[in-house]
N, C-alpha and C positions, 0 to 999 in steps of 0.2 A: 698373816702376811699383809692383809689390808690395813690392820692397825699399824704394822711396821712401816708400810708405804706412806700412810698419812702422816705418821710421825716424822719420817725422813723429809717429806714435802714441806711440812711446817718449819722444820729446822733449817731447810735450805732457803726458803723465801724470806727469812729474816734478813738475809744479806742483799736482797733485791734493791736496785735503784728504781723506786716506784714511778718516777717521772719517765724513765726509759721504758718501763713496762707499759705504762699508759700510751706512750707514743707508738710502741710496736703494735699493740692491740688495735689502736685506732687506724694505723696504716694497713693492717691486714683486713679490716672490716670491709673495705670496698671490694676486695678480691675474694671474700669468703664464699659468695654465691657461686663464683666460677669454680672454686676448689671443690665445693659440694657437688657441683655438676660433673666435674671430672671423676669424683669418687663414685657417683652413681653410674658413670660410664664404665668404670672398671667392673662394677657389679654386672652390667649387661654383657660385657666381654667374658667375664668369668662364667656366667650362665651359659653363654654360647659354647665355651670350651667344654663345660660339663655335659651339655646335651650332645655335643659332637663325640665325646668319649663313649656315649651310650650307643653309638651305631652298631648294628642296624636297627636296634630296638628304639632308637631316638624318635622314629616316626610315630610311636605309640603315645607320645606326650607332647603337649604344646610347649613352645619356647617360653611363654609367659608363666607357665606353671614352674618351669625350671628357674626362671628369674625370681619368682616368689620363694622357692626353696632356698636359693642361693643367698638372697638378702636376709631371710629369716635365720639361716645358719650363721651368717656373719654377725647378726645382732647378738645371738647367744654367745658366739666366740668372743665378742668384745667385752662382755661383762663377766666372763668366767676365767679362772686361771688356766694358763697354757693354751687357751684358744682352740680347744679341740671338741668340746661338747656340742658345738653347732653342727658337726658332721653327722651326729645321730639325728639332729633335727632335719637335716636335708634328706637323710635316708627315710625318715618317717613320712615326709611330705611327698616323696617320689615313688615309694614302693606300691602305692595304690594305682599307679599307671604303668609302671615298667617292672619286669621281673626283678626280684630282690637281688639275685646274683649279679645282674648287669648294672644295677644302681650301685651296689657295693663296690664293684671293681672300677666303675667310672669315677666314684668319689675318691678312691685310693689313687687311681691314675692322676686325677686332677691335683691332689695334694702332693704326690711324689714329683710330678713334673714341675710344679711351682717351687718345691723345695730344692730340686736339682738346680734350677735356674738361679735361685737366690744363693745357693752355696757356691756356684761357679763365680758369681759376682764377688762374693765375700773372699774367696780364695785368691782371686786375681787382684782385687782392690786393696785388701788389707796389707800385703807386703809393700805395695806402692805407697800407701799412706804412711807406713812405718819408715820408709825411706825419705818421704817428703817432709815429715814433721817429727819433732822430738817429743814423743809421748812421755808424760811423767811415769815414774816406775810403777805406781799402783795401777794406772790404767793400762800400761803396757803389759803388766803381769796378767790382768784380767783378760786382755785380748789373746795373749799367748795361751792361757788356760782354755779359753773358748775354742781356739783353733785346735789345741791338743785333744780336746774332747770331740770336736766336730769331725775331724778327718777320720778317726777310727769308726765313729758312728756311721758315717756315710759309706765306708767300706763294708761294714757289717750289714748295713741296710741293702746295699747292692747285692751282696751274697745271698741274703734272705730272699730278695725279690727274684733272683735268678733261680734259686732252688724251689721257689714256690712259697710265697709269704704266708698264705692261709694254712697250708699243710704243715709248714715249719712251726707256726705258733700253736696249732692244735695238737701237734705231736708233743711239743714241750709241755702243754697243759696236761696231757695224758701221763707223761713221765713223772710229773710232780703230783700225780694222783688227784687232779682236779676234774678230770674228764674220764669217764669209763670207756672201755674198749668199744662197746656197742655204739655209744654216742660218737666216738672218734670216727668209726667207720661211716656213720651216717653223714657227719660233717665233711669228711674227706670227699665223699661222692658229690655233695652239694657244692663244695668250694673248688672243685677241680677246674671248672670253667672260669671262676674268679681268678685263680692263679694264672691260667693261660692268658687271660686278658691283661692282667697287670704286667706279665712278662713282656708284653709288646713294647713296653717302654724301653727295653734293652735290645730286643731283636725282633725281626719279622714284623715290623710295624705296619699296621693296616692304615688305610686312608683316614679312617676316623681318628686314630691315634696321632698321626702326623698333623692333621688339621687342628686337633685339640691343642697340641703343643704350640702351634702358631697363634691360636687365639689367646693362650696364656701369655705368650711373649708380648702380644699387643696389649693385653691387660696390664702387664708389668710396666710397659713403656708409658702408658697413660698414668699409672700410679706414680711413677717417678716424676713425670711432668707436674702432677698435682703437688707432690712434695716440694719440688723446686719453686713452684709458684707460691706456695705458702712461705717458704724461706725468704724468697725475694720480697714478698709483701710486708714482712716485718722489718725490712731495711737492710738485709744482709746481702752483700755483694756475692753474686754467684761466680765462683772461680772453679777451674778444673780440680784443684786440690780439695775444695769443699765438696764438690759433687762426688768425687771418688771416696772421700772419707765418710760422707753420709751414707752412701750406698753399700759400704763395706763394714767399717767399724760401727757405724750407726745401726746397721742391721744386726750386728752381734749384740749391741746394747739392747735393742728392742727384744731380741730372743731371750736374753737373760732377764729382762724386766717382765716377761710374760708370766713369771711365777706369781705376780701380783695382778689382779684385775685392773685393766687400764694402765698397767705399769706404774701405778701410783708411787711417786717418790723416787723409785729406782731409775726409771727412764729420765726423769727430770734432772737428777744428779749426774747421770752419765752424759747426757747431752749438754748440760751446763759445762762440764769439763771439756767435752769434745769440741764444741763450738768455740770455746776460748782458745783452743789450739789450732783451729782451722782458719783463723783470721777474723772471726766474728767475736762477739762478747758472750760471756757466760749467761747473763740474763736473757739475751736473744735466743740462746739455745733452750732455756727453760720456757720462754714464751712460745717458741715453735712447738715444744712438747705439749704444752697446755692447749694450744689451738688445735694441734693434731688430735688430742684427746676429745676436744669439743666436736670436731668434725666426725670422729668415729662414733660418738654418742648420738649425733644427729642422724647419721646413716642407720645406727642401731635402732633409733626410735622409729624410723620409717620401716625397718625390718620387722619390729614387733607389731606395728600396725598392720603390715601385710600379713603376718602370721595369724593375727586375730581374724582378719577378713577371710583368709583361706580356711581357717578352722571353722568359722561360722558357715561358710558356703558348703563345706564338706558335710557338716552336721545336717544342714537343711536338705542337701541332696540325699543323704543316707535316710533321713526321715521320710522323704517322698518315696524312696525305693521300698522301704519297709511297708509303707501304706499300700503301695501297689501290690506287693506280695500278699498282704492280708486280704485285699479285695479279690484277688484271683483265687485264693484258697477258700474264702468264705463269702459266697454270693450275698448272704444276708447282711454281712458287714458292709458290702459295697452299696446295697440299697439304702 
């Protein structure tokens, strides 16, 4: 998929107006620091949401540890297909401080709440975009297929969450003979609290779940402001039609492009066509995609640096703990 994406990117940039490309990049340079600052702000808000979802066990872990886990997970998501492997990174960095079941349910709640919000925007904005502009048949078909897949998936996801996500998945694994009955019973006992916590997204919401949803909403607002700042910086006029199209059809394109790390080639081509229809130019859409990729890589670089620091500090702390234990067990070693 990476090879395919790079090939599609090379094929597309042959049609660029390089003077327009240089002008757009130069115009965005002055605002790039502001955009990166807004992106880091979304990381702080996401970390606050994740910690809030961990209530009441949130008091067991510092906010900055959650920030480190969040930005580390985001770094891994940026460079891997489908942007999901980073969630395991978050889990690994948080379970040393908070019970595993609470961390797992908090991460699932965080991702579900963000997904629900994005889907609501897509389902509202996409029909409006289709009414405001005349999409070419190929892009219109892509959007229709995306919606046709998205709606049933969200209904199925809602049913699974309501029934108990963990128990449903583990039961399915048992039915296809991937999990034994004994292990299924053990997992069901451990994951019962996880299902109860995740189900709060649908009913009987606790204060932690309500506040976490509000923090996610704040994070998305900052993220949207960052995106519009980037688009305006390359010289595109911000209009209501463009905002609605980017937040709806543009989101669908980014989800489809996630099969390739960084959306290489796929996101560029989709946004090239979309911006051309929203009153901007195709090259401007491709430039926005490239700059968006650059900002993601910069935040990912910070995330990997933080991950390395946290890993080093944890190893040093573990070494000290082992040394103290040996000293207590062996007085001669202590002397």
